[in-house]
The first five atom37 places (N, CA, C, CB, O) and aatype in JSON, in Angstrom:
{
  "aatype": [20, 20, 20, 20, 20, 20, 20, 20, 20, 20, 20, 20, 20, 20, 20, 20, 20, 20, 20, 20, 20, 20, 20, 20, 20, 20, 20, 20, 20, 20, 20, 20, 20, 20, 20, 20, 20, 20, 20, 20, 20, 20, 20, 20, 20, 20, 20, 20, 20, 20, 20, 20, 20, 20, 20, 20, 20, 20, 20, 20, 20, 20, 20, 20, 20, 20, 20, 20, 20, 20, 20, 20, 20, 20, 20, 20, 20, 20, 20, 20, 20, 20, 20, 20, 20, 20, 20, 20, 20, 20, 20, 20, 20, 20, 20, 20, 20, 20, 20, 20, 20, 20, 20, 20, 20, 20, 20, 20, 20, 20, 20, 20, 20, 20, 20, 20, 20, 20, 20, 20, 20, 20, 20, 20, 20, 20, 20, 20, 20, 20, 20, 20, 20, 20, 20],
  "atom_mask": [
    [1, 1, 1, 1, 1],
    [1, 1, 1, 1, 1],
    [1, 1, 1, 1, 1],
    [1, 1, 1, 1, 1],
    [1, 1, 1, 1, 1],
    [1, 1, 1, 1, 1],
    [1, 1, 1, 1, 1],
    [1, 1, 1, 1, 1],
    [1, 1, 1, 1, 1],
    [1, 1, 1, 1, 1],
    [1, 1, 1, 1, 1],
    [1, 1, 1, 1, 1],
    [1, 1, 1, 1, 1],
    [1, 1, 1, 1, 1],
    [1, 1, 1, 1, 1],
    [1, 1, 1, 1, 1],
    [1, 1, 1, 1, 1],
    [1, 1, 1, 1, 1],
    [1, 1, 1, 1, 1],
    [1, 1, 1, 1, 1],
    [1, 1, 1, 1, 1],
    [1, 1, 1, 1, 1],
    [1, 1, 1, 1, 1],
    [1, 1, 1, 1, 1],
    [1, 1, 1, 1, 1],
    [1, 1, 1, 1, 1],
    [1, 1, 1, 1, 1],
    [1, 1, 1, 1, 1],
    [1, 1, 1, 1, 1],
    [1, 1, 1, 1, 1],
    [1, 1, 1, 1, 1],
    [1, 1, 1, 1, 1],
    [1, 1, 1, 1, 1],
    [1, 1, 1, 1, 1],
    [1, 1, 1, 1, 1],
    [1, 1, 1, 1, 1],
    [1, 1, 1, 1, 1],
    [1, 1, 1, 1, 1],
    [1, 1, 1, 1, 1],
    [1, 1, 1, 1, 1],
    [1, 1, 1, 1, 1],
    [1, 1, 1, 1, 1],
    [1, 1, 1, 1, 1],
    [1, 1, 1, 1, 1],
    [1, 1, 1, 1, 1],
    [1, 1, 1, 1, 1],
    [1, 1, 1, 1, 1],
    [1, 1, 1, 1, 1],
    [1, 1, 1, 1, 1],
    [1, 1, 1, 1, 1],
    [1, 1, 1, 1, 1],
    [1, 1, 1, 1, 1],
    [1, 1, 1, 1, 1],
    [1, 1, 1, 1, 1],
    [1, 1, 1, 1, 1],
    [1, 1, 1, 1, 1],
    [1, 1, 1, 1, 1],
    [1, 1, 1, 1, 1],
    [1, 1, 1, 1, 1],
    [1, 1, 1, 1, 1],
    [1, 1, 1, 1, 1],
    [1, 1, 1, 1, 1],
    [1, 1, 1, 1, 1],
    [1, 1, 1, 1, 1],
    [1, 1, 1, 1, 1],
    [1, 1, 1, 1, 1],
    [1, 1, 1, 1, 1],
    [1, 1, 1, 1, 1],
    [1, 1, 1, 1, 1],
    [1, 1, 1, 1, 1],
    [1, 1, 1, 1, 1],
    [1, 1, 1, 1, 1],
    [1, 1, 1, 1, 1],
    [1, 1, 1, 1, 1],
    [1, 1, 1, 1, 1],
    [1, 1, 1, 1, 1],
    [1, 1, 1, 1, 1],
    [1, 1, 1, 1, 1],
    [1, 1, 1, 1, 1],
    [1, 1, 1, 1, 1],
    [1, 1, 1, 1, 1],
    [1, 1, 1, 1, 1],
    [1, 1, 1, 1, 1],
    [1, 1, 1, 1, 1],
    [1, 1, 1, 1, 1],
    [1, 1, 1, 1, 1],
    [1, 1, 1, 1, 1],
    [1, 1, 1, 1, 1],
    [1, 1, 1, 1, 1],
    [1, 1, 1, 1, 1],
    [1, 1, 1, 1, 1],
    [1, 1, 1, 1, 1],
    [1, 1, 1, 1, 1],
    [1, 1, 1, 1, 1],
    [1, 1, 1, 1, 1],
    [1, 1, 1, 1, 1],
    [1, 1, 1, 1, 1],
    [1, 1, 1, 1, 1],
    [1, 1, 1, 1, 1],
    [1, 1, 1, 1, 1],
    [1, 1, 1, 1, 1],
    [1, 1, 1, 1, 1],
    [1, 1, 1, 1, 1],
    [1, 1, 1, 1, 1],
    [1, 1, 1, 1, 1],
    [1, 1, 1, 1, 1],
    [1, 1, 1, 1, 1],
    [1, 1, 1, 1, 1],
    [1, 1, 1, 1, 1],
    [1, 1, 1, 1, 1],
    [1, 1, 1, 1, 1],
    [1, 1, 1, 1, 1],
    [1, 1, 1, 1, 1],
    [1, 1, 1, 1, 1],
    [1, 1, 1, 1, 1],
    [1, 1, 1, 1, 1],
    [1, 1, 1, 1, 1],
    [1, 1, 1, 1, 1],
    [1, 1, 1, 1, 1],
    [1, 1, 1, 1, 1],
    [1, 1, 1, 1, 1],
    [1, 1, 1, 1, 1],
    [1, 1, 1, 1, 1],
    [1, 1, 1, 1, 1],
    [1, 1, 1, 1, 1],
    [1, 1, 1, 1, 1],
    [1, 1, 1, 1, 1],
    [1, 1, 1, 1, 1],
    [1, 1, 1, 1, 1],
    [1, 1, 1, 1, 1],
    [1, 1, 1, 1, 1],
    [1, 1, 1, 1, 1],
    [1, 1, 1, 1, 1],
    [1, 1, 1, 1, 1],
    [1, 1, 1, 1, 1]
  ],
  "atom_positions": [
    [[25.27, -18.99, -27.25], [24.75, -18.46, -26.06], [23.8, -19.2, -26.78], [24.69, -16.88, -25.53], [24.03, -19.68, -27.88]],
    [[22.42, -19.34, -26.03], [20.9, -20.6, -26.53], [20.37, -19.15, -27.0], [19.55, -21.85, -24.89], [20.74, -18.01, -26.71]],
    [[19.28, -19.71, -27.89], [17.91, -18.8, -28.76], [17.25, -18.04, -27.82], [16.61, -19.77, -29.51], [16.79, -16.91, -27.96]],
    [[17.24, -18.84, -26.76], [16.52, -18.11, -26.18], [16.47, -17.5, -24.52], [15.64, -18.71, -26.51], [15.65, -17.41, -23.6]],
    [[18.04, -17.12, -24.83], [19.07, -15.93, -24.17], [19.6, -14.6, -25.43], [20.75, -16.93, -23.53], [19.94, -13.47, -25.07]],
    [[19.58, -15.01, -26.72], [19.34, -13.78, -27.61], [17.79, -12.94, -27.64], [19.62, -14.33, -29.1], [17.53, -11.77, -27.93]],
    [[17.07, -13.89, -27.28], [15.1, -13.41, -27.55], [15.33, -12.42, -26.16], [13.31, -15.22, -27.27], [15.11, -11.21, -26.06]],
    [[15.8, -13.3, -25.2], [15.6, -12.53, -24.3], [16.52, -11.4, -24.28], [15.58, -13.19, -23.27], [15.81, -10.4, -24.42]],
    [[17.62, -11.09, -24.18], [18.31, -10.14, -24.55], [17.88, -9.12, -25.72], [19.37, -10.72, -24.78], [18.52, -8.12, -26.05]],
    [[17.11, -9.39, -26.09], [16.79, -8.38, -26.85], [15.52, -7.88, -26.79], [17.04, -8.66, -27.97], [15.35, -6.77, -27.29]],
    [[14.56, -8.44, -26.29], [13.25, -8.47, -25.7], [13.36, -6.93, -24.12], [13.01, -10.57, -25.05], [12.62, -6.12, -23.55]],
    [[15.18, -7.5, -24.13], [15.75, -6.47, -22.21], [15.71, -5.13, -23.05], [18.09, -6.83, -21.13], [14.98, -4.22, -22.66]],
    [[16.72, -4.92, -24.55], [16.96, -4.21, -25.07], [15.62, -3.11, -25.37], [17.63, -4.85, -25.91], [15.5, -1.96, -24.93]],
    [[14.77, -3.79, -26.18], [13.81, -3.18, -26.05], [12.84, -2.71, -25.35], [13.56, -3.43, -26.44], [12.06, -1.84, -25.73]],
    [[12.84, -3.18, -24.38], [12.33, -2.56, -22.87], [12.86, -2.32, -22.24], [11.74, -2.98, -22.1], [12.49, -2.18, -21.07]],
    [[14.16, -2.1, -22.71], [15.09, -0.58, -22.05], [14.92, 0.41, -22.97], [16.91, -0.68, -21.86], [14.75, 1.45, -22.32]],
    [[14.85, 0.7, -24.42], [14.93, 1.95, -24.92], [13.53, 2.56, -24.54], [15.27, 1.94, -26.46], [13.44, 3.74, -24.19]],
    [[12.29, 1.6, -24.63], [11.19, 2.12, -24.62], [10.8, 2.6, -23.07], [10.31, 1.15, -25.26], [9.86, 3.37, -22.82]],
    [[11.67, 2.03, -22.13], [11.18, 3.05, -21.02], [12.49, 4.41, -20.93], [11.03, 2.02, -19.29], [12.34, 5.47, -20.33]],
    [[13.39, 4.08, -21.5], [14.4, 5.98, -22.04], [13.37, 6.78, -22.94], [16.28, 5.79, -23.46], [13.17, 7.98, -22.77]],
    [[12.97, 6.31, -23.56], [11.7, 6.93, -24.86], [11.03, 7.36, -23.89], [10.67, 5.82, -26.05], [11.19, 8.58, -23.86]],
    [[10.22, 6.97, -22.91], [8.34, 7.35, -22.33], [8.91, 8.38, -21.03], [7.03, 5.39, -21.45], [8.19, 9.34, -20.71]],
    [[10.46, 8.1, -20.18], [10.9, 8.97, -19.39], [11.49, 9.56, -19.91], [11.36, 8.74, -18.5], [12.0, 10.47, -19.26]],
    [[11.88, 9.48, -21.52], [11.93, 11.61, -21.59], [10.75, 11.72, -22.38], [13.57, 12.7, -22.68], [11.01, 12.33, -23.42]],
    [[9.34, 11.3, -22.3], [8.88, 12.17, -23.28], [8.12, 12.71, -21.53], [7.83, 11.46, -25.02], [8.23, 13.85, -21.08]],
    [[7.32, 11.44, -20.74], [7.34, 12.89, -19.09], [7.61, 13.35, -18.76], [7.36, 13.22, -18.12], [6.96, 13.93, -17.89]],
    [[9.76, 13.87, -19.18], [10.43, 14.75, -17.86], [10.08, 15.39, -19.77], [12.46, 14.43, -16.51], [9.29, 14.47, -19.97]],
    [[10.07, 15.71, -20.32], [9.6, 16.76, -21.13], [8.16, 17.31, -21.47], [10.07, 16.49, -22.13], [7.78, 17.79, -22.54]],
    [[7.64, 17.16, -20.62], [6.08, 17.0, -20.89], [5.91, 17.95, -19.24], [5.3, 14.87, -21.06], [4.98, 18.69, -18.92]],
    [[6.97, 17.65, -18.55], [6.76, 19.06, -17.38], [6.04, 17.2, -16.28], [4.87, 21.22, -18.13], [5.65, 16.97, -15.14]],
    [[6.13, 16.84, -16.85], [6.23, 15.35, -15.79], [7.01, 14.15, -15.03], [5.78, 14.71, -16.22], [8.13, 13.72, -15.28]],
    [[6.2, 13.78, -14.13], [7.34, 11.92, -13.63], [8.63, 11.47, -14.08], [6.68, 10.44, -14.19], [8.74, 10.99, -15.2]],
    [[9.38, 11.56, -13.48], [10.4, 10.41, -15.41], [10.44, 9.09, -14.44], [13.09, 11.1, -16.27], [9.74, 9.41, -13.49]],
    [[10.76, 8.23, -14.3], [10.71, 6.67, -13.24], [12.06, 7.12, -12.8], [10.64, 4.7, -14.09], [12.81, 6.18, -13.07]],
    [[12.88, 8.28, -12.15], [14.0, 8.42, -11.26], [12.49, 8.6, -10.53], [15.49, 9.68, -11.39], [11.95, 7.56, -10.14]],
    [[11.85, 9.79, -10.34], [11.07, 10.38, -9.72], [10.52, 9.22, -8.56], [10.1, 11.0, -10.71], [10.62, 9.15, -7.34]],
    [[9.83, 8.24, -9.74], [9.06, 7.16, -8.39], [9.7, 6.05, -8.29], [7.46, 6.59, -8.59], [9.28, 4.94, -8.65]],
    [[10.62, 6.27, -7.87], [11.75, 5.62, -7.17], [12.23, 6.66, -5.69], [13.11, 5.47, -8.43], [13.14, 6.29, -4.95]],
    [[11.57, 7.78, -5.46], [12.05, 8.91, -4.8], [11.6, 8.69, -3.43], [11.59, 10.22, -5.39], [10.83, 7.74, -3.37]],
    [[11.79, 9.2, -2.44], [10.93, 9.79, -1.15], [10.0, 10.41, -1.65], [11.57, 10.75, -0.15], [10.04, 10.99, -2.74]],
    [[9.01, 10.33, -0.85], [7.56, 11.6, -1.23], [7.02, 11.59, 0.39], [5.84, 10.84, -2.74], [6.73, 10.58, 1.03]],
    [[6.95, 13.18, 0.94], [6.36, 13.29, 2.26], [4.92, 14.0, 1.95], [7.37, 14.18, 3.32], [4.43, 14.78, 1.13]],
    [[4.41, 12.99, 3.52], [2.95, 13.13, 2.86], [2.48, 13.21, 4.47], [2.21, 11.61, 1.65], [2.15, 12.28, 5.21]],
    [[2.63, 15.41, 4.92], [2.15, 15.24, 5.41], [3.72, 15.09, 6.45], [1.1, 14.49, 4.91], [4.82, 15.5, 6.06]],
    [[3.44, 14.31, 8.0], [4.44, 13.41, 8.29], [5.0, 12.18, 8.62], [4.67, 13.66, 8.7], [5.85, 11.55, 9.25]],
    [[3.96, 12.19, 7.77], [4.73, 10.24, 6.84], [5.64, 10.54, 5.8], [3.33, 8.99, 5.7], [5.42, 11.58, 5.18]],
    [[7.3, 9.36, 5.26], [7.55, 9.97, 4.2], [8.4, 8.34, 4.17], [8.26, 11.71, 4.15], [9.05, 7.48, 4.75]],
    [[7.66, 8.86, 2.86], [7.37, 7.19, 2.07], [8.64, 6.62, 0.85], [5.59, 7.34, 0.94], [8.5, 7.01, -0.31]],
    [[9.52, 5.96, 1.09], [10.67, 5.9, 0.58], [10.78, 5.92, -1.5], [11.19, 4.48, 1.4], [11.63, 5.88, -2.39]],
    [[9.25, 5.99, -1.34], [8.74, 6.16, -2.59], [7.78, 6.35, -3.09], [8.88, 5.59, -3.07], [6.96, 6.8, -2.28]],
    [[7.2, 6.17, -4.6], [6.27, 6.74, -5.06], [5.6, 5.7, -5.54], [6.55, 7.71, -5.85], [4.87, 6.11, -6.44]],
    [[5.49, 4.6, -5.39], [4.56, 3.42, -5.3], [3.68, 3.55, -4.11], [5.33, 2.08, -5.21], [3.8, 3.99, -2.97]],
    [[2.92, 3.1, -4.7], [1.21, 2.3, -4.11], [0.87, 0.89, -4.33], [-0.16, 2.94, -4.9], [1.2, 0.3, -5.36]],
    [[0.21, 0.33, -3.35], [-0.39, -0.57, -3.35], [-1.77, -0.28, -3.18], [0.1, -1.3, -2.63], [-2.17, 0.35, -2.2]],
    [[-2.7, -0.82, -4.32], [-3.82, 0.07, -2.82], [-4.69, -1.61, -2.46], [-5.64, 2.01, -3.71], [-4.07, -2.67, -2.57]],
    [[-5.74, -1.56, -2.16], [-6.28, -2.51, -1.45], [-6.55, -4.18, -2.59], [-7.76, -1.68, -0.81], [-6.97, -4.19, -3.74]],
    [[-6.14, -5.34, -1.77], [-6.94, -5.95, -2.89], [-7.73, -7.63, -1.95], [-5.51, -6.36, -4.54], [-7.78, -8.11, -0.81]],
    [[-8.07, -7.86, -2.96], [-8.85, -8.69, -1.73], [-8.08, -10.46, -1.81], [-11.01, -8.73, -2.16], [-8.22, -11.39, -2.61]],
    [[-7.14, -10.26, -0.36], [-6.22, -11.68, -0.06], [-6.8, -12.96, -0.42], [-5.92, -11.89, 1.47], [-6.47, -13.73, -1.33]],
    [[-8.21, -13.09, 0.92], [-9.5, -13.98, 0.73], [-8.52, -14.21, 2.04], [-10.06, -15.22, -0.75], [-8.04, -15.28, 1.65]],
    [[-7.83, -13.96, 3.41], [-6.81, -14.64, 4.06], [-7.64, -14.41, 4.93], [-5.35, -14.31, 4.16], [-7.39, -15.15, 5.89]],
    [[-8.83, -13.55, 5.19], [-9.51, -13.33, 6.97], [-10.55, -14.43, 6.77], [-10.46, -11.44, 7.52], [-10.9, -15.12, 5.81]],
    [[-11.05, -14.28, 8.52], [-11.53, -15.47, 8.8], [-13.17, -14.77, 8.43], [-11.05, -16.16, 10.5], [-13.5, -13.58, 8.36]],
    [[-14.17, -16.27, 8.19], [-15.36, -15.66, 7.73], [-15.83, -14.36, 8.37], [-16.36, -16.59, 7.87], [-16.1, -13.27, 7.88]],
    [[-15.85, -14.71, 9.3], [-16.21, -13.39, 10.37], [-16.07, -12.03, 9.32], [-14.85, -13.25, 11.95], [-16.93, -11.15, 9.18]],
    [[-15.16, -12.07, 8.85], [-14.24, -10.8, 8.41], [-13.07, -10.13, 9.12], [-15.05, -9.76, 8.28], [-12.45, -9.07, 9.0]],
    [[-13.05, -11.51, 10.15], [-11.61, -11.12, 10.69], [-9.62, -11.04, 10.36], [-11.76, -11.84, 11.55], [-8.88, -12.01, 10.26]],
    [[-9.41, -10.28, 10.32], [-7.43, -11.02, 10.05], [-7.03, -12.01, 10.87], [-6.02, -9.88, 10.41], [-7.23, -12.26, 12.06]],
    [[-6.32, -12.58, 9.88], [-5.77, -13.81, 10.28], [-3.59, -13.19, 10.43], [-6.37, -15.3, 8.65], [-2.94, -12.23, 10.85]],
    [[-3.41, -14.2, 9.94], [-2.22, -14.75, 10.9], [-1.39, -14.29, 9.45], [-2.2, -16.79, 11.64], [-0.26, -13.83, 9.28]],
    [[-2.53, -14.64, 8.49], [-1.89, -15.06, 7.54], [-2.32, -14.1, 6.22], [-2.14, -16.54, 7.47], [-1.79, -14.11, 5.11]],
    [[-3.44, -13.27, 6.69], [-3.49, -11.8, 6.7], [-2.38, -11.14, 5.97], [-3.5, -11.31, 8.06], [-2.12, -10.77, 4.83]],
    [[-1.42, -11.18, 8.12], [-0.71, -9.79, 8.04], [0.7, -10.69, 7.54], [-0.62, -8.65, 9.79], [1.56, -9.81, 7.52]],
    [[1.24, -11.72, 7.2], [1.76, -12.18, 6.71], [1.79, -11.65, 4.87], [1.4, -13.29, 7.25], [2.77, -11.01, 4.49]],
    [[0.93, -11.92, 4.12], [1.11, -11.91, 2.99], [0.54, -9.9, 2.58], [0.19, -13.4, 2.36], [0.36, -9.42, 1.46]],
    [[0.41, -9.21, 3.88], [1.16, -7.88, 3.43], [3.1, -7.75, 3.8], [0.21, -6.53, 4.42], [3.98, -7.12, 3.23]],
    [[3.12, -8.91, 5.33], [4.99, -8.26, 5.3], [5.59, -8.15, 4.16], [6.17, -9.16, 6.0], [6.28, -7.17, 3.88]],
    [[5.26, -9.74, 2.88], [5.86, -9.83, 1.99], [6.09, -8.91, 1.04], [5.56, -10.6, 1.68], [7.18, -8.5, 0.65]],
    [[4.06, -8.32, 0.34], [4.39, -7.09, -0.44], [4.55, -6.1, 0.79], [3.16, -6.61, -1.63], [3.48, -5.96, 1.38]],
    [[5.77, -5.26, 1.41], [6.32, -4.1, 2.04], [7.48, -4.52, 2.03], [5.86, -3.64, 3.34], [8.38, -3.68, 2.13]],
    [[7.88, -6.01, 1.89], [9.33, -6.97, 1.52], [9.51, -6.45, -0.02], [9.09, -9.04, 1.6], [10.62, -6.75, -0.45]],
    [[8.82, -5.86, -0.8], [9.71, -5.51, -1.27], [9.62, -4.38, -2.55], [10.22, -6.62, -1.45], [9.52, -4.25, -3.77]],
    [[9.66, -4.08, -2.02], [9.91, -2.32, -1.58], [8.84, -1.64, -2.28], [11.51, -1.5, -2.15], [9.37, -0.77, -2.97]],
    [[7.36, -1.63, -2.46], [6.22, -1.14, -1.58], [6.12, 0.21, -1.26], [6.23, -1.75, -0.4], [5.71, -0.01, -0.12]],
    [[6.16, 1.48, -1.31], [6.01, 2.72, -0.36], [4.58, 2.71, 0.64], [5.97, 4.14, -1.39], [4.41, 2.69, 1.86]],
    [[4.06, 2.72, -0.04], [2.4, 2.61, 1.13], [2.04, 1.32, 0.53], [0.74, 4.06, 0.9], [2.28, 1.11, -0.66]],
    [[1.51, 0.51, 1.21], [0.63, -0.46, 1.3], [-0.8, 0.02, 1.58], [1.09, -1.34, 2.27], [-0.81, 0.7, 2.61]],
    [[-2.43, -0.14, 0.83], [-3.17, 0.48, 1.35], [-4.32, -1.34, 1.53], [-3.58, 2.09, 0.34], [-4.66, -2.12, 0.65]],
    [[-4.52, -1.35, 2.72], [-4.48, -2.7, 2.99], [-6.08, -3.3, 2.97], [-3.7, -2.89, 4.44], [-7.17, -2.74, 3.1]],
    [[-5.86, -4.07, 2.83], [-8.14, -4.42, 1.88], [-8.98, -4.76, 3.59], [-8.44, -7.16, 0.13], [-8.27, -4.9, 4.58]],
    [[-10.42, -4.86, 3.68], [-11.01, -4.71, 4.35], [-11.79, -6.29, 4.91], [-11.59, -3.67, 3.81], [-12.24, -7.29, 4.34]],
    [[-11.67, -5.88, 6.1], [-11.5, -7.39, 6.7], [-13.08, -7.57, 7.75], [-9.68, -7.5, 7.88], [-13.57, -8.51, 8.38]],
    [[-13.47, -6.12, 7.52], [-14.28, -6.59, 9.06], [-14.65, -6.2, 10.36], [-13.84, -7.35, 9.52], [-15.6, -5.75, 11.0]],
    [[-12.66, -6.84, 10.53], [-12.57, -6.84, 12.19], [-12.33, -6.11, 12.78], [-11.94, -7.44, 12.78], [-11.63, -6.29, 13.78]],
    [[-12.97, -4.53, 12.29], [-12.55, -3.52, 13.52], [-13.4, -3.03, 13.51], [-11.5, -2.61, 13.59], [-13.86, -2.44, 12.54]],
    [[-14.17, -3.15, 15.21], [-15.6, -2.62, 15.32], [-16.27, -1.63, 16.5], [-16.34, -3.79, 15.35], [-17.36, -1.29, 16.94]],
    [[-14.62, -1.38, 16.72], [-14.29, -0.4, 17.78], [-13.06, 0.14, 18.52], [-14.86, -0.76, 18.58], [-12.1, -0.61, 18.65]],
    [[-13.01, 1.22, 18.96], [-12.35, 2.32, 18.58], [-11.11, 1.25, 19.21], [-12.81, 4.03, 19.23], [-10.22, 1.1, 18.38]],
    [[-10.86, 0.39, 20.66], [-10.89, -0.47, 21.61], [-9.59, -1.25, 19.99], [-12.85, -1.23, 22.37], [-8.37, -1.34, 20.07]],
    [[-10.37, -1.61, 18.88], [-10.31, -2.79, 17.64], [-8.8, -1.83, 16.52], [-12.53, -2.93, 16.48], [-7.87, -2.3, 15.87]],
    [[-9.16, -0.72, 16.73], [-8.14, -0.4, 15.71], [-7.04, 0.71, 16.19], [-8.91, 0.12, 14.41], [-6.17, 1.24, 15.5]],
    [[-7.43, 0.97, 18.02], [-6.1, 1.03, 18.91], [-4.83, 0.16, 19.01], [-6.48, 0.95, 20.08], [-3.68, 0.42, 18.65]],
    [[-5.33, -0.92, 19.58], [-4.82, -2.27, 19.65], [-4.19, -2.88, 18.07], [-6.16, -3.2, 20.23], [-2.97, -3.05, 18.02]],
    [[-4.76, -3.11, 17.21], [-3.81, -3.13, 15.88], [-2.14, -2.44, 15.42], [-4.73, -2.5, 14.97], [-1.02, -2.91, 15.26]],
    [[-2.79, -1.06, 15.33], [-1.65, 0.59, 15.34], [-0.67, -0.08, 16.65], [-2.81, 2.76, 16.02], [0.44, -0.59, 16.44]],
    [[-1.19, 0.02, 17.77], [-0.02, -0.28, 18.87], [0.66, -1.32, 18.89], [-0.39, -0.32, 20.07], [1.73, -1.41, 19.5]],
    [[0.1, -2.28, 18.18], [0.84, -3.87, 17.89], [1.78, -4.04, 16.91], [-0.13, -4.94, 17.46], [2.32, -5.02, 16.39]],
    [[1.87, -2.36, 16.74], [2.9, -2.61, 14.83], [2.04, -2.93, 14.19], [4.21, -3.92, 14.4], [1.9, -2.07, 13.33]],
    [[0.9, -4.16, 14.02], [0.02, -4.31, 12.92], [0.0, -3.29, 11.08], [-1.27, -4.01, 13.82], [0.22, -3.55, 9.9]],
    [[-0.47, -1.95, 12.06], [-0.33, -1.59, 10.81], [-0.57, 0.3, 11.18], [-1.58, -2.54, 9.7], [-1.45, 0.33, 12.04]],
    [[-0.28, 1.21, 10.97], [0.02, 1.97, 10.68], [-0.88, 3.67, 10.8], [0.34, 1.35, 9.76], [-0.8, 4.76, 11.36]],
    [[-1.57, 3.04, 10.0], [-3.01, 3.57, 9.89], [-4.23, 2.76, 10.36], [-3.26, 3.85, 8.51], [-4.15, 1.54, 10.21]],
    [[-5.36, 3.26, 10.92], [-6.71, 1.89, 10.19], [-7.54, 3.43, 10.08], [-7.76, 0.03, 11.7], [-7.53, 4.49, 10.69]],
    [[-8.31, 2.77, 8.75], [-8.58, 3.39, 7.95], [-10.5, 3.05, 8.27], [-7.64, 2.98, 6.56], [-10.54, 1.82, 8.33]],
    [[-12.12, 3.65, 8.51], [-13.02, 3.08, 9.24], [-14.38, 3.76, 7.97], [-12.93, 3.64, 11.14], [-15.18, 4.69, 7.98]],
    [[-13.98, 2.59, 6.94], [-15.7, 3.36, 6.61], [-16.95, 3.62, 5.96], [-15.75, 4.07, 6.48], [-17.43, 4.41, 5.15]],
    [[-17.5, 1.89, 7.14], [-18.58, 1.62, 7.0], [-19.48, 2.19, 8.39], [-18.54, 0.22, 6.67], [-20.68, 2.31, 8.6]],
    [[-18.06, 2.51, 9.34], [-18.18, 2.91, 10.63], [-18.81, 4.85, 10.44], [-16.41, 2.58, 11.46], [-19.76, 5.38, 11.01]],
    [[-17.77, 5.49, 9.41], [-17.91, 6.21, 9.42], [-19.26, 6.99, 8.67], [-16.94, 6.26, 9.33], [-19.85, 8.05, 8.89]],
    [[-19.46, 5.47, 7.29], [-20.8, 5.89, 7.31], [-21.96, 5.8, 7.78], [-21.06, 5.83, 6.72], [-23.0, 6.31, 7.36]],
    [[-21.78, 5.18, 8.59], [-23.76, 4.78, 9.54], [-22.88, 6.35, 11.27], [-24.08, 1.23, 10.76], [-23.68, 7.07, 11.86]],
    [[-22.17, 6.37, 11.41], [-21.54, 7.64, 12.29], [-20.95, 8.61, 11.74], [-20.62, 7.34, 13.17], [-19.75, 8.78, 11.98]],
    [[-21.83, 9.65, 10.68], [-20.03, 10.83, 10.45], [-19.92, 11.29, 12.01], [-20.2, 12.89, 9.07], [-20.49, 12.38, 12.13]],
    [[-19.45, 10.89, 13.07], [-18.99, 11.53, 14.22], [-18.39, 10.38, 14.83], [-20.05, 12.28, 15.08], [-18.35, 10.48, 16.06]],
    [[-17.84, 9.12, 14.29], [-17.47, 8.15, 15.05], [-16.01, 8.08, 15.4], [-17.89, 7.06, 14.47], [-15.4, 7.24, 16.06]],
    [[-15.49, 9.46, 14.61], [-14.02, 9.58, 14.87], [-13.46, 10.04, 16.19], [-13.52, 10.44, 13.96], [-12.41, 9.69, 16.74]],
    [[-14.91, 11.36, 16.76], [-14.89, 12.08, 18.02], [-15.04, 10.98, 18.45], [-15.79, 13.21, 18.45], [-13.97, 10.44, 18.74]],
    [[-16.08, 10.3, 18.64], [-16.67, 8.89, 19.68], [-15.77, 8.86, 19.91], [-17.31, 7.49, 19.41], [-15.49, 9.54, 20.9]],
    [[-14.3, 7.9, 19.05], [-13.89, 6.59, 19.46], [-12.23, 8.26, 20.55], [-13.34, 4.82, 17.44], [-11.7, 8.17, 21.66]],
    [[-12.13, 9.0, 19.83], [-11.07, 9.86, 20.09], [-11.69, 10.32, 21.86], [-10.94, 11.28, 18.69], [-11.02, 10.94, 22.68]],
    [[-13.3, 9.75, 22.1], [-13.77, 10.24, 23.96], [-13.13, 8.94, 24.44], [-15.94, 10.38, 24.59], [-12.13, 9.05, 25.16]],
    [[-13.65, 7.51, 24.07], [-13.4, 6.77, 23.97], [-11.79, 6.13, 24.56], [-13.84, 6.87, 22.99], [-11.69, 5.41, 25.56]],
    [[-10.5, 6.6, 23.63], [-9.03, 5.82, 23.93], [-8.74, 6.65, 24.84], [-7.79, 5.64, 22.77], [-8.06, 6.11, 25.71]],
    [[-9.02, 8.05, 25.07], [-9.31, 9.0, 26.2], [-9.68, 9.3, 27.51], [-9.8, 9.39, 25.98], [-8.95, 9.86, 28.32]],
    [[-10.87, 8.92, 27.73], [-11.72, 8.93, 28.71], [-12.3, 9.99, 28.61], [-11.29, 8.75, 29.85], [-13.18, 10.3, 29.41]]
  ]
}
């Protein structure tokens, strides 16, 4: 066995022991252990396959106008395939109307669309969107 393999095996053993210790400490103090991190979580009517949540990060793949591109969607597809339970995507600025938000969800590009700036500008935006979309 090469020296690097021995060092890697020792490092893995040390990390494994530390994880077991942290898991034991967490569960003994009433906290969540590692097993719970990978267990499903129900949030209202949405079931997450695990409790790993990825916050929004700037992928810098949108257009200069802030519109998401196919590269943006591919970036998040890759992250979803990696096993993340919930992805919170970045703001790109292309969601300017209820119709755009609806089309994103209808086309399966997102399960949920959050409108931040529009709600700050108009606290009744959600009601207006409902009226626009339902006639």
